[in-house]
C-alpha positions as CSV (number, residue, x, y, z in Angstrom):
1,M,-9.4,-40.7,28.4
2,S,-6.1,-40.7,30.4
3,I,-4.3,-37.6,31.0
4,E,-1.1,-39.6,32.3
5,P,1.8,-38.8,29.4
6,E,2.2,-41.7,27.4
7,Y,3.9,-39.7,23.8
8,G,5.4,-36.3,24.2
9,S,2.7,-34.8,22.5
10,D,0.8,-35.8,25.0
11,V,3.2,-33.5,27.5
12,M,2.8,-30.5,25.1
13,V,-0.9,-30.8,25.5
14,D,-1.0,-31.3,29.7
15,L,0.8,-27.7,29.5
16,L,-1.8,-26.1,27.6
17,V,-3.9,-27.9,29.7
18,Q,-1.9,-26.1,32.8
19,M,-1.5,-22.7,30.7
20,G,-6.2,-22.7,31.4
21,V,-5.8,-22.8,26.5
22,E,-9.4,-23.8,25.8
23,I,-9.0,-23.4,22.2
24,I,-6.0,-24.2,19.5
25,P,-7.2,-22.9,15.9
26,F,-5.8,-25.4,13.1
27,A,-5.1,-25.7,9.2
28,P,-4.1,-30.4,9.9
29,G,-0.5,-30.7,9.3
30,A,2.3,-34.2,9.7
31,T,4.6,-32.6,11.3
32,F,1.8,-31.8,14.4
33,R,-0.4,-35.6,13.9
34,G,1.1,-36.0,17.4
35,I,-0.1,-32.9,19.2
36,H,-3.4,-33.8,17.0
37,D,-4.3,-37.2,18.3
38,S,-3.4,-35.6,21.9
39,L,-5.5,-33.9,21.8
40,L,-8.8,-35.6,20.7
41,H,-7.5,-38.3,23.5
42,R,-7.7,-35.9,27.1
43,D,-11.2,-34.7,27.8
44,D,-9.9,-31.6,29.0
45,A,-7.9,-30.8,26.4
46,P,-8.3,-27.6,24.2
47,E,-11.2,-27.3,22.0
48,I,-10.0,-27.6,17.9
49,I,-11.3,-25.0,15.8
50,E,-10.8,-26.3,12.2
51,C,-9.7,-23.9,9.8
52,L,-8.8,-23.8,6.1
53,H,-6.1,-21.9,5.8
54,E,-3.0,-20.7,8.6
55,E,-3.4,-17.0,8.0
56,I,-7.2,-17.9,9.2
57,S,-5.4,-19.8,12.7
58,V,-3.9,-17.0,13.4
59,A,-6.5,-15.0,12.9
60,V,-8.6,-16.6,15.2
61,A,-5.9,-16.7,17.5
62,H,-5.6,-13.0,17.8
63,G,-9.1,-12.1,17.7
64,Y,-9.9,-14.5,20.9
65,A,-7.3,-13.6,22.2
66,K,-7.8,-9.6,22.1
67,A,-11.5,-10.4,23.1
68,R,-11.0,-12.6,25.9
69,G,-8.1,-9.9,27.8
70,T,-5.3,-13.6,27.6
71,M,-3.3,-15.1,25.7
72,A,-4.1,-18.3,22.6
73,V,-3.1,-20.6,21.3
74,A,-3.0,-21.8,17.1
75,A,-1.1,-24.7,15.3
76,L,1.4,-24.7,12.0
77,H,2.0,-26.9,9.7
78,D,6.1,-26.7,9.4
79,V,7.2,-24.9,6.5
80,V,4.4,-24.2,4.2
81,G,2.5,-23.3,7.0
82,L,4.2,-21.6,8.5
83,Q,4.5,-19.1,5.1
84,H,1.1,-18.7,5.2
85,A,0.2,-17.9,9.2
86,T,3.6,-15.0,8.0
87,M,0.7,-11.8,7.3
88,A,-1.1,-13.0,10.9
89,I,2.0,-13.5,13.3
90,Y,2.6,-9.7,11.7
91,N,-0.2,-8.0,12.5
92,A,0.2,-10.0,15.7
93,W,3.2,-8.8,16.0
94,C,2.3,-5.1,15.1
95,D,-0.8,-5.2,17.7
96,R,0.8,-6.6,20.6
97,V,-1.4,-9.7,20.9
98,P,0.2,-12.3,23.5
99,L,0.1,-15.6,20.7
100,L,1.4,-18.6,22.1
101,L,3.0,-20.4,18.2
102,L,3.6,-23.6,18.1
103,G,4.6,-25.1,14.2
104,G,5.4,-28.1,13.4
105,T,8.2,-30.6,12.0
106,G,11.3,-32.5,10.6
107,P,12.2,-34.8,11.7
108,V,15.2,-32.9,12.3
109,D,16.6,-35.5,12.9
110,A,17.8,-36.5,8.6
111,A,18.5,-40.3,8.5
112,R,15.1,-40.2,9.7
113,R,13.7,-38.0,6.8
114,R,12.0,-40.2,4.6
115,P,12.1,-38.5,0.6
116,W,11.5,-35.9,-0.9
117,I,8.7,-34.3,2.0
118,D,10.3,-34.4,4.9
119,W,13.2,-32.6,3.8
120,I,11.5,-29.2,1.2
121,H,9.2,-29.2,4.7
122,T,11.6,-28.6,7.2
123,A,14.3,-25.8,7.9
124,N,16.6,-25.0,9.6
125,V,16.0,-23.6,12.2
126,Q,12.6,-22.4,11.5
127,G,12.1,-19.8,13.8
128,N,14.3,-18.2,10.7
129,Q,11.0,-17.3,9.0
130,V,9.4,-14.4,11.4
131,R,12.4,-14.0,13.9
132,D,12.0,-10.7,13.3
133,Y,8.3,-10.3,14.1
134,T,7.6,-12.5,17.2
135,K,8.8,-11.5,20.5
136,W,11.0,-15.2,20.8
137,D,11.3,-18.4,19.3
138,D,12.7,-21.6,20.3
139,Q,13.4,-25.5,18.8
140,P,14.0,-27.7,22.1
141,A,16.0,-31.1,20.4
142,S,14.2,-33.2,23.7
143,L,11.8,-33.5,25.1
144,E,12.9,-32.3,28.1
145,A,14.0,-29.4,27.4
146,V,10.0,-29.1,26.2
147,P,8.2,-27.7,29.0
148,E,10.3,-25.2,30.0
149,S,10.6,-24.0,25.5
150,F,6.4,-23.2,26.7
151,V,6.6,-21.7,30.5
152,R,9.2,-19.6,29.2
153,G,7.3,-18.8,25.4
154,R,4.0,-18.0,27.5
155,Q,6.1,-15.4,29.5
156,L,6.9,-13.9,27.2
157,A,4.2,-13.3,24.9
158,T,2.5,-11.9,28.0
159,S,4.9,-9.7,29.4
160,A,5.1,-6.5,28.7
161,P,4.4,-5.3,25.8
162,P,2.6,-9.3,24.9
163,G,3.2,-9.9,20.9
164,P,3.2,-13.5,19.5
165,V,6.5,-16.2,20.7
166,Y,6.9,-18.9,18.2
167,L,7.7,-22.8,19.5
168,C,9.0,-25.2,17.1
169,L,8.0,-28.8,18.3
170,D,9.6,-31.6,16.0
171,S,8.2,-34.9,14.8
172,E,9.7,-37.3,16.0
173,I,9.5,-35.6,19.9
174,Q,6.1,-35.5,20.1
175,E,5.6,-38.9,18.4
176,Q,8.3,-40.4,21.7
177,R,7.3,-42.7,24.0
178,V,7.0,-40.8,27.0
179,P,10.7,-41.5,29.4
180,G,10.8,-43.7,32.8
181,G,11.1,-41.1,35.4
182,F,10.1,-37.8,33.3
183,R,8.5,-34.8,35.0
184,S,7.3,-32.3,33.2
185,V,6.4,-29.5,35.3
186,D,3.5,-26.8,36.9
187,V,3.1,-24.2,34.5
188,S,1.5,-22.2,37.5
189,A,5.4,-21.9,39.2
190,Y,6.2,-19.9,36.6
191,P,4.5,-16.3,36.3
192,A,3.9,-13.5,33.7
193,A,6.1,-10.7,34.4
194,R,4.6,-8.2,36.9
195,P,3.5,-4.7,35.4
196,L,6.1,-2.1,34.6
197,S,5.9,0.6,37.3
198,P,7.7,3.9,37.3
199,D,10.4,5.9,38.9
200,P,8.2,8.3,42.3
201,D,10.3,11.4,40.9
202,T,9.7,11.4,37.5
203,V,5.5,11.2,38.4
204,E,6.0,13.5,40.3
205,E,7.5,15.7,37.3
206,I,4.6,14.5,35.1
207,A,2.0,15.7,37.1
208,T,3.1,19.4,38.6
209,A,4.0,20.2,34.3
210,L,-0.4,18.9,33.8
211,V,-1.0,20.8,36.8
212,N,0.8,24.2,35.4
213,A,0.3,24.1,32.2
214,R,-2.2,26.7,29.8
215,Q,-3.3,23.7,27.9
216,P,-2.5,20.0,28.6
217,L,-3.4,17.6,26.3
218,I,-3.4,13.8,26.6
219,A,-2.4,12.0,24.0
220,V,-2.9,8.3,24.4
221,E,-2.5,5.0,21.6
222,G,-3.2,2.5,24.0
223,V,-3.8,1.4,28.4
224,D,-2.7,-2.2,28.0
225,R,-5.9,-3.0,27.0
226,R,-7.3,-2.5,30.5
227,Q,-10.4,-1.6,31.8
228,R,-9.0,-0.1,34.9
229,G,-6.4,2.0,32.6
230,L,-9.4,3.2,30.7
231,E,-11.9,4.3,33.4
232,L,-8.5,6.0,35.2
233,L,-7.1,7.8,31.9
234,V,-11.0,9.7,32.1
235,E,-10.4,10.7,36.0
236,L,-7.0,12.6,34.7
237,A,-8.9,13.6,31.7
238,E,-11.9,15.7,33.8
239,L,-9.4,16.0,36.7
240,L,-7.3,18.2,34.5
241,G,-9.8,19.6,32.4
242,A,-7.7,18.4,29.6
243,A,-7.9,16.7,26.1
244,V,-7.3,12.9,24.9
245,M,-6.7,12.4,21.5
246,E,-6.4,9.0,20.3
247,V,-3.5,8.9,18.2
248,Q,-3.5,6.5,14.9
249,R,-7.4,5.9,14.9
250,D,-7.8,8.0,11.0
251,Y,-5.6,4.0,10.2
252,N,-8.2,1.8,11.9
253,R,-5.3,1.1,14.7
254,T,-6.7,2.2,17.9
255,A,-8.5,0.0,20.1
256,L,-10.4,1.8,22.9
257,C,-8.6,3.8,24.9
258,M,-10.9,6.4,26.0
259,P,-15.2,6.2,25.9
260,T,-16.3,8.0,22.0
261,A,-19.0,10.0,23.5
262,H,-17.0,11.7,26.7
263,G,-17.1,15.4,26.6
264,H,-13.3,15.2,26.9
265,N,-12.6,13.2,23.4
266,A,-11.3,15.4,21.2
267,T,-10.6,12.7,18.2
268,G,-10.6,13.5,14.5
269,M,-12.2,16.5,15.6
270,G,-10.1,19.4,14.2
271,L,-9.9,21.6,17.8
272,A,-7.2,24.2,17.6
273,L,-5.7,22.9,21.1
274,A,-2.5,24.6,21.2
275,P,-0.8,22.5,24.0
276,D,2.5,23.5,25.6
277,V,2.8,20.2,28.0
278,V,1.5,16.8,25.8
279,L,1.3,13.3,28.8
280,A,1.8,10.8,25.5
281,L,0.3,6.7,26.5
282,D,1.8,4.5,24.2
283,V,2.4,6.9,21.5
284,R,4.0,5.8,18.8
285,D,4.1,8.7,16.0
286,L,3.5,12.1,17.8
287,H,4.3,13.7,14.7
288,V,0.5,12.9,13.5
289,V,-1.3,14.8,16.5
290,P,-2.0,18.4,14.7
291,G,-0.3,21.5,17.0
292,V,2.9,19.9,19.6
293,E,5.6,21.3,18.3
294,G,7.1,22.6,21.0
295,A,5.6,21.6,23.2
296,D,6.8,19.5,26.7
297,V,6.5,16.5,25.4
298,Y,6.0,13.3,28.6
299,Q,6.0,9.7,26.4
300,V,4.7,6.8,28.6
301,S,6.0,3.6,26.5
302,T,7.0,-0.2,26.7
303,A,7.6,-0.8,23.3
304,G,11.3,0.2,22.9
305,L,11.7,-3.5,25.7
306,A,10.7,-5.2,22.2
307,A,12.4,-4.1,19.0
308,K,13.5,-5.4,15.9
309,A,16.0,-4.1,13.5
310,W,13.5,-5.8,11.2
311,A,10.6,-4.4,11.6
312,A,9.9,-0.6,11.2
313,D,6.8,-0.9,13.6
314,L,8.5,1.4,16.4
315,Q,7.6,4.4,14.1
316,R,9.8,7.8,15.0
317,V,12.7,9.0,17.2
318,Q,10.8,11.8,19.4
319,T,11.6,13.9,21.6
320,A,10.5,14.5,25.3
321,R,11.5,15.9,28.1
322,A,10.8,12.6,29.7
323,L,10.6,8.8,28.3
324,V,9.0,6.5,31.2
325,A,9.2,3.0,30.1
326,A,6.1,1.5,31.7
327,E,2.4,0.3,31.6
328,V,-0.2,2.7,31.3
329,T,-2.3,1.5,34.0
330,P,0.1,1.6,36.9
331,V,1.2,5.8,35.8
332,L,-1.8,6.6,35.6
333,E,-2.6,5.1,39.2
334,Q,0.3,6.9,40.7
335,L,-0.1,9.7,39.0
336,L,-3.7,11.0,39.7
337,P,-3.4,11.4,44.0
338,R,-0.5,13.3,42.8
339,I,-2.2,15.3,40.9
340,R,-5.0,15.5,43.2
341,K,-2.5,16.8,45.6
342,L,-1.7,19.5,44.2
343,L,-3.9,20.8,43.2
344,A,-6.1,20.0,46.3
345,V,-3.5,23.4,47.5
346,D,-4.0,25.3,44.2
347,A,-7.7,26.9,43.6
348,A,-6.5,29.5,40.5
349,A,-5.6,25.4,38.6
350,Q,-8.4,24.3,40.0
351,A,-10.2,27.0,38.5
352,V,-9.2,26.6,35.2
353,A,-9.1,23.5,34.9
354,R,-12.8,23.6,35.5
355,E,-13.2,26.2,33.0
356,R,-10.6,24.5,30.6
357,G,-12.7,21.6,30.9
358,S,-16.5,22.9,30.3
359,A,-15.4,25.1,27.6
360,L,-13.4,21.9,25.8
361,V,-17.2,19.8,26.1
362,A,-19.2,22.0,25.0
363,Q,-16.8,22.0,21.6
364,T,-16.8,18.3,21.4
365,A,-21.2,18.4,21.4
366,S,-21.5,20.5,18.6
367,V,-19.0,18.6,16.4
368,R,-20.9,15.1,17.3
369,A,-24.3,16.4,17.0
370,R,-23.0,18.1,13.7
371,W,-21.6,14.3,12.6
372,E,-24.6,12.9,13.5
373,A,-27.0,15.6,11.3
374,E,-24.5,14.6,8.3
375,A,-25.0,10.2,8.6
376,R,-28.5,10.8,9.4
377,A,-30.2,12.9,6.4
378,D,-28.2,9.9,4.2
379,G,-30.7,7.9,4.7
380,D,-33.0,10.0,2.2
381,G,-30.7,9.4,-0.4
382,D,-30.7,6.7,-2.9
383,V,-27.4,5.4,-2.0
384,I,-26.1,3.7,1.6
385,T,-23.3,5.6,2.8
386,P,-20.9,4.7,5.5
387,A,-22.2,7.7,8.0
388,F,-25.4,6.1,7.5
389,L,-24.7,2.4,8.0
390,A,-23.0,3.5,10.8
391,Q,-26.0,5.3,12.5
392,A,-28.3,2.2,11.2
393,I,-26.2,0.0,12.5
394,D,-26.0,2.1,15.9
395,D,-29.5,2.5,15.5
396,E,-30.1,-1.5,15.7
397,T,-27.8,-2.6,18.8
398,R,-27.9,0.0,20.7
399,G,-29.2,-0.7,24.3
400,I,-27.8,-4.6,23.4
401,D,-24.8,-5.9,25.4
402,R,-22.7,-5.4,22.3
403,V,-19.0,-6.0,21.0
404,L,-16.9,-4.6,17.5
405,A,-14.8,-7.1,16.6
406,N,-13.7,-5.1,13.9
407,G,-14.0,-2.0,11.5
408,S,-14.7,1.6,12.1
409,L,-16.8,2.7,8.9
410,H,-14.2,5.0,8.4
411,N,-13.9,6.1,11.9
412,W,-18.0,7.0,11.0
413,V,-18.3,4.0,14.7
414,H,-16.0,5.6,16.5
415,R,-18.1,8.9,15.1
416,L,-21.5,7.9,16.4
417,W,-22.1,4.7,18.3
418,S,-21.2,5.6,22.5
419,I,-18.3,2.9,23.2
420,D,-17.4,2.9,26.9
421,R,-15.5,-0.4,27.7
422,V,-12.4,-1.5,26.1
423,D,-13.9,-5.2,25.9
424,D,-16.8,-3.5,23.5
425,Y,-14.4,-2.5,20.9
426,L,-11.1,-4.6,19.7
427,G,-9.1,-2.6,17.6
428,S,-8.4,-3.7,14.1
429,S,-5.6,-5.7,13.2
430,G,-2.3,-3.7,14.3
431,G,-0.3,-4.0,11.0
432,A,-2.9,-3.0,8.0
433,G,-2.6,-6.5,6.7
434,L,-5.8,-7.9,4.9
435,G,-7.2,-11.0,5.1
436,Y,-7.3,-9.9,9.6
437,G,-11.2,-9.4,9.7
438,L,-13.6,-12.6,9.3
439,G,-11.1,-15.2,11.3
440,A,-10.2,-12.2,14.1
441,S,-14.3,-12.0,14.1
442,I,-14.8,-15.3,14.7
443,G,-12.2,-15.5,17.6
444,A,-14.5,-13.1,19.3
445,G,-17.1,-15.1,18.9
446,L,-15.6,-18.2,20.1
447,A,-15.0,-16.3,23.2
448,H,-18.6,-14.8,23.4
449,R,-20.9,-18.4,22.9
450,E,-21.0,-18.7,26.0
451,T,-21.5,-14.7,27.3
452,G,-24.4,-13.7,24.7
453,R,-23.5,-11.1,23.5
454,L,-23.4,-9.7,19.6
455,V,-20.5,-9.9,18.6
456,I,-19.9,-7.2,15.4
457,D,-18.0,-7.6,12.4
458,I,-18.4,-4.4,9.8
459,Q,-16.0,-6.9,6.5
460,S,-14.6,-4.8,4.4
461,D,-15.0,-6.0,0.7
462,G,-11.5,-7.0,-0.4
463,D,-9.9,-8.0,3.0
464,A,-12.9,-10.7,3.7
465,M,-11.4,-11.8,0.0
466,M,-8.3,-12.5,1.1
467,T,-9.3,-15.2,3.4
468,P,-12.9,-16.5,2.9
469,G,-12.8,-20.1,4.1
470,A,-13.7,-18.3,6.8
471,L,-17.0,-18.7,7.0
472,W,-16.5,-21.9,6.4
473,T,-15.0,-22.5,10.1
474,A,-17.3,-20.2,11.1
475,A,-21.0,-22.1,10.1
476,K,-18.7,-25.3,11.3
477,H,-18.1,-24.7,15.5
478,R,-21.7,-21.8,14.8
479,V,-20.2,-19.5,15.7
480,P,-23.0,-16.5,16.2
481,L,-21.8,-13.8,14.9
482,L,-22.7,-11.1,13.2
483,I,-20.9,-9.7,9.6
484,V,-21.8,-6.5,8.0
485,L,-19.9,-6.8,4.6
486,E,-19.2,-2.5,4.3
487,N,-19.2,-3.8,-0.1
488,N,-18.5,-0.8,-1.8
489,R,-16.9,-3.1,-4.4
490,K,-13.2,-1.1,-5.1
491,W,-10.1,-1.5,-3.1
492,G,-10.8,1.1,-1.7
493,N,-6.9,3.1,0.2
494,S,-5.6,2.0,-3.4
495,F,-8.5,4.0,-5.4
496,V,-7.6,6.7,-3.5
497,H,-4.3,6.7,-4.4
498,A,-5.1,6.2,-7.8
499,G,-6.4,9.7,-8.0
500,L,-4.4,11.0,-5.5
501,I,-0.7,10.4,-8.0
502,A,-2.7,11.1,-11.4
503,R,-4.3,14.8,-9.6
504,S,-0.2,15.2,-8.5
505,R,0.3,14.6,-12.3
506,T,-2.0,16.6,-13.2
507,R,-2.8,13.4,-15.5
508,S,-6.4,12.2,-16.6
509,E,-8.8,10.7,-13.7
510,T,-10.3,8.7,-15.6
511,R,-8.1,5.1,-15.3
512,M,-8.2,5.3,-11.3
513,G,-10.4,2.3,-10.8
514,V,-8.5,0.3,-13.5
515,G,-6.9,-1.9,-11.1
516,T,-8.2,-0.7,-8.1
517,V,-12.1,-1.4,-8.2
518,I,-13.6,-5.0,-7.7
519,D,-16.8,-5.2,-10.5
520,D,-17.7,-6.6,-13.7
521,P,-17.5,-9.2,-12.9
522,A,-19.1,-8.1,-9.1
523,I,-19.4,-10.9,-5.7
524,D,-21.7,-12.5,-5.1
525,F,-21.2,-12.5,-1.5
526,V,-24.4,-14.3,-0.6
527,A,-23.7,-17.4,-2.8
528,L,-20.2,-17.2,-1.4
529,A,-21.5,-17.5,2.1
530,S,-24.1,-20.2,1.7
531,S,-21.7,-22.1,0.0
532,M,-19.7,-22.3,3.2
533,G,-22.3,-23.1,5.0
534,I,-24.2,-19.8,6.1
535,T,-28.0,-20.1,4.7
536,D,-28.8,-17.0,6.8
537,S,-27.0,-14.1,4.0
538,W,-29.1,-11.8,1.7
539,R,-28.3,-8.0,0.1
540,V,-28.9,-4.7,0.7
541,D,-28.7,-2.0,-2.0
542,R,-31.5,0.4,-0.3
543,P,-30.8,3.0,3.0
544,G,-34.7,1.8,3.7
545,D,-34.1,-1.8,3.6
546,L,-31.0,-1.7,6.0
547,H,-33.0,-1.6,9.5
548,A,-34.5,-4.7,8.8
549,A,-32.8,-6.6,7.5
550,L,-30.5,-5.6,10.5
551,R,-32.9,-5.9,12.6
552,R,-33.6,-9.9,10.9
553,G,-29.6,-11.0,11.1
554,I,-29.6,-9.5,14.7
555,R,-32.9,-12.2,16.5
556,V,-30.9,-14.8,13.8
557,V,-27.7,-14.2,15.8
558,R,-28.7,-13.7,18.8
559,E,-31.4,-17.0,19.6
560,E,-30.1,-19.1,16.9
561,R,-26.6,-18.9,18.4
562,R,-25.8,-18.8,14.5
563,P,-23.6,-16.8,11.5
564,V,-25.1,-14.3,9.3
565,V,-23.9,-12.6,6.8
566,I,-25.2,-9.0,5.2
567,D,-24.0,-8.0,2.2
568,V,-24.2,-4.2,1.8
569,R,-23.8,-1.7,-1.5
570,T,-22.0,1.2,-0.1
571,T,-20.5,3.9,-2.0
């Protein structure tokens, strides 16, 4: 197969190859049939991942990008495919994940349109539909303009803060012949921006405040998804004897920022810390952290560099002694040497930090022991609780090189598992939009096909039913993925809210299941998975059967490298 471009779409695929793009998930559409054909006729083109819905396509790219730590690509068919994809694009926007979304359209030239279908599926301009929750969109008007759109889109998607970019590509440009003398670009000549670094004077101010603090607290919502950032955060916490709190983890939004079992990780423990100095790392709303009122806050965040008026994902504006528009990792790289230098000449501050840290480690160890005892006690009952399910999965996968692609069982995973690396836990959707879990976990599974890592999706039942066709993609591409379905047969969040509103109005709670329970008929997920081609699927109802079912599923995924669905009936 030739790599000499003959058509416009050949140029586009060549740009993807230069960018190192490995997969391109999509549901097919005639407006990008040119790109589709070019992918089929080039040996080193990105692998096509066949999807049954555009929301799944973008979710697959989303999960792949987080698992790989790189930009990912998906293709979308004209107006209607883009409309299907909008929820998943919004998730990626809120999750700050770099995606390059290629949309087909047209013909843009109205004189070349077929009756009816080309008219109702072409917009002016198509990017308006997602402009409020993408970093940038473009619709190049000529083949000569295409390379610039691609390289600029890549730069913007991957520069801090990262996010999705949408490029709309006219079908006529895709299908035109490449004119003589046409020259594309060398993608490597257009790098992404280097990490944003802080002002040295501000770093000195923060270091001094932390060393002199009576009770420093590190609140964190992101470490740039870099292991280096996590390791520096651990070092900082230990040096100061400071507690670390992962903000928003109650909503399962935060990716891993601090090892879950570390003695300085006080997340979700309700400890009375009363900090006087708070270092807020990529935190969007510090008001959810108890006891910070009146503290001196130093914020580090790039969120304001990609603000949009439509989406309120910036959350509440916050007071601070200083707001540092920089990435977390370079700030920590500069902050640690300054703190070491200050502590080296202050023996009293060193002693206070050691004492503070020792007391904190004892407190967090006590809470973790109580959590584990509670989870294991649930195994003596007749039903499977989220806590016992989390403990059982940990028991069966501890010691295996694992990746939790999605889910947390209401934070029981964070309470019970020891997770130490940013690529061991990929976080949640970002936008709390249902339909994310299966697609994103498939993306993570595709990213780890050759690594041998066990990819796990702890999948809620309601979220799964938003995009059930993703199971077909998992089977079609033999994605090695362990899907443990938390099947509580209800829209859990709405069920809780139904009770809250009834109680607040002193009304009966007997009807809170109407419209919030997924039952009568109950969904047969084993039959659903089987109908999609996943032949290894089974149901578990009792705690005593859970460990054996998990061992069986793990063996199939690891040894036979194909997907498994375990339907676990939980409370």
